[in-house]
N, C-alpha and C positions, 0 to 999 in steps of 0.2 A: 557496144552496148550503150544505149542512151540513158538519160537520167531516169526516165520512167521504169525501164527495165531494172536499173540498179536499185531503185526504191522497192520494187516488187521482190527482187532477190533478197534484199536486206530484211524485208518483212517476213518472207518465207523462212529465212534463217533464224530470225527472232522467235517465230512461232514454234519451229522445231526445237529450239533451245528450251522453250517454256514447257514443251509437251512432257507428260509423264514418261519415264523410261519403261520400255517393254523388253523383256528378255526374249529374243527370237528363238531360243532353245527351251522355252518354258514347256515342260512335259505336259502341262495341262492343256496346251494348245495343239498337241500332236494329234493327227487324224489317221485312223485306220483305213484298211482297204474298202470298207463299207461306207466311208465318208463320215462315220461317227467318231467322236473323241476316242482316242486310243486309251485303253485302260490297262493297268498292270494286273498281275496275277492276284487273285483274292482267295484266301483260304476257305474251304467248304463251310467252316463254322459261320462265316458271314455272307454266304452266298445270297441270302434273301434280304440283306440290308439295302434299302433304296440308295441309289447313287447320291442323292442329295445329302443323306446322312453320312455316307462313307466319305464324301468330299468335305465334310465339315470338320475343321480341326478341333472344335469343342467335343464333338462325338468321339473323335479319335482319342483325345485325352481321357474322356470319361469311360472308355471301354478298353483301356490297356489291360494286358494280361501280365501276371507276375508270379503265379503259384505253379507248383509242380503239376497239379491236376489240369489247370487251364492250358499250360504250354504243352503238356502231354496229349491233349486233344488235337493239337495242330502239328506237332513234330514227333517223329519216331526218336525218342530220347535214348542216348547211350547211358550206360551205368554211371560213367563219369559225370554226365550232365545231371542225372538224377541226384547224385551225391551233392553236386554244387547247388542245385535248387533246394535241397533239403537242409543245407548247412545252416547252423545258427551263426548269427553275426556276419553274414555275408553282405557284400556291398549291394545296394538296392537294385532290384530287378523290376523293371517296368518297360513294356514294349507295346507300341501302338499296333492296332490291327493291320494297318497298312504296312508297317515295317516288317512284322513277323511273317506276313503273307509273301514277302519277297524271298523268304528262305526256302531252300530245297528241303522238304520234310524228311528226305531219306539220306541226305548227305551230311555227315557230322563235321566235314571240313568246309562247308559252305562258309564263305568269308563274312557274310552278314550274321550268320549264326554264331560264328566265333566272336563277333563283335558284341553280341548282347546276351548270349546264354552262358551262364556260369558253369564252371566245372569244378570238381572236387579239389584239384591241385591249386586252385585259387587261395585256399586256406593255408597252404604250406608256406612257412617262412623260408626265405632264401638269403644268400649272402648279399650284402649291400642293400638290403630292404630298408626303405625309408618311408615314413608316413607322408612327409612333405618332400617329394623327390626333386621338385624344382626350387626348393628353398624360398618359397614365396612368403611364408609367415614372417621370416626375419627381415624382410624388406617391406613390411606392411605398417605404415605410420598410423593408419586409421583402418577400421574394419572394411574389408572389401577393396582396398586400394593397394596395389603393389607398385612401389617405386624403386626399381632396380637400376635403371639407367637414368642419367642426369635429365634428359629432355623429354622423357616419355613415361607414361604410367599405364598400368593395367587396371581397369575399373570393373570390378565384379558386381553385377546387379541382381543376380539371383543364384540360388544353389539348386534350383529345380530344372529338370529336362523333360522332354517328351518321352525319350527312351534313354537308357543308361548304358554307356559303353564300358565294357569290362576293363579296358586299359586306361580308364580315366585317371589323369594325373592329379585331380583334386578330389579323389574319393574320400578324403578325410572330412570334407564338408558337403560335397555335392550329393544330392539325394536326401539329405537330412533336413527336414522342415524346421528343426530347432536351430539350425545354423543359417537360416535365410536372413537376408538383409532387409531392413525396414527404412522408412522415410528418414529417420534420424541418422541412420548410417549413410544414406545417400547425401544428406546435407553435410555430414562430416567430410565426405569425399570432396564435395564441391568447395567446402571451406578450406581444405588443405590445398586445393588447386589455386584458390584465391591468394593463398600465402606463399605459393611456390611458382613464381612467374616464369621460371626457366622451362617449365613443362610446356611443350608445344605439340605433343602427340598423345592422344587418348585412345586406347584400345578397349572397347567395351566387350565384356565376355561374361561367363557365368560357370555353370548353368547355361540355360538357353533363354535369352531374353524374350523370345517369341512365345514363351509360355505365360508371360505377364499380360495383364489386362492392357489393351491397346493404349488407352489414355495414360496409364502409368509408364508404359514403355516410352511413349513419345515424350513424356515429361522428363524422363531420365536422359533420353538422347538430347533434348534441348538444353539440359542443365549446363554441360560444359561450354556450349556455344554462348550462353547468356553471360559468361564471365568476361568476354571480350568487350570492354567499355570504349574501345577505339583509341586508347592511349597506351596500353601495354601489349596489345596484340598477343594475348596469352596462348591461344590455341590455333594452330595452323591446320590441323588435320584430326578428324574424329573418325574412327574406324569401327565398324560393327561386323562381326563374323557370325551372326546368328540368323542366317537365312538370306534371302535375296530382297534387298530393299532399294528403292530409288531415293532421290534426295529432294523430292518435290516440296515437302513440308519443312525442309531444313535449309532453305535458300539463304537464310541469314548467316549460316556458317560460311567461313572462307572456303573450305574444301571438305567434302565428305568422300572418303575412300570406301567403296563398297567391296567387301570380300565375300565371295559367294561360298557358302557352306551347304552341304546337302541337308535337306530337311528330313527329320525323323517323324514328322507329323503325318503328311499324306501327300500324294503325288501332285506336286505343283500347287497345292491348295494353300501353301504358305502365303500365296498372293492374297488370299482372303484376308489374312492378318495384315499384310502390307497395305491393302486397300483401306482398311479401317484406320491405318495410320496416315492416310492421304498419300500413300506412295504407290506408284504404279497404277495401271488401268485395271 
């Protein structure tokens, strides 16, 4: 290989490194037998909704179902589910049209159904029942920050989700808008990190950060990276488990580890949110 070929090869490698990351298994890019984008099942209630709306995460959030009447239009509910949906003081119920459409309306043991539809037994106390089963509150030096291990912290950025899982280990705060975090809380989290140089690993969680406004979410993601002034090397890794994100706008970070989590918003259209953050194509 001569010098010209080496230069071309290096240039191609550099261009590939700078390109936005694209998930080859992105369900939004799957194609059916007719050559058209493959679409998941849609409940009859939304059969006439235009694809442009259906694929819009804002529309999905705005049209979530949560009441016995609404869910009963879509699923054949059991008596136990009716009791759960009618219970006072139950953990929040909200399900996007996309996610509830994936449920078999006739199968009470459908795994997604068990994930998001409450049952009466939820309200029954049991041995070893704890409000804070992971013991996060006692390791929280400031609101929304959990520092259990010496060199890593859990940074909670919101208590809101697109859909709510019945097994949520943070049900004491998740889903409750009065428990949400504000800019003052986020600044307190960053201030704690400034004062705690041994922290090198930040796991960002919630709630689901993808329910936040894109600019706010980006600001939060950039916050920990901004703490590295080149002298203390505070953060070596920032992780986000709230969807599929590339690292295009976060190049100033030393390392961004992307943990893929299933979106409860809509099929692959979490990428619309990622695009607004400048991540992905």
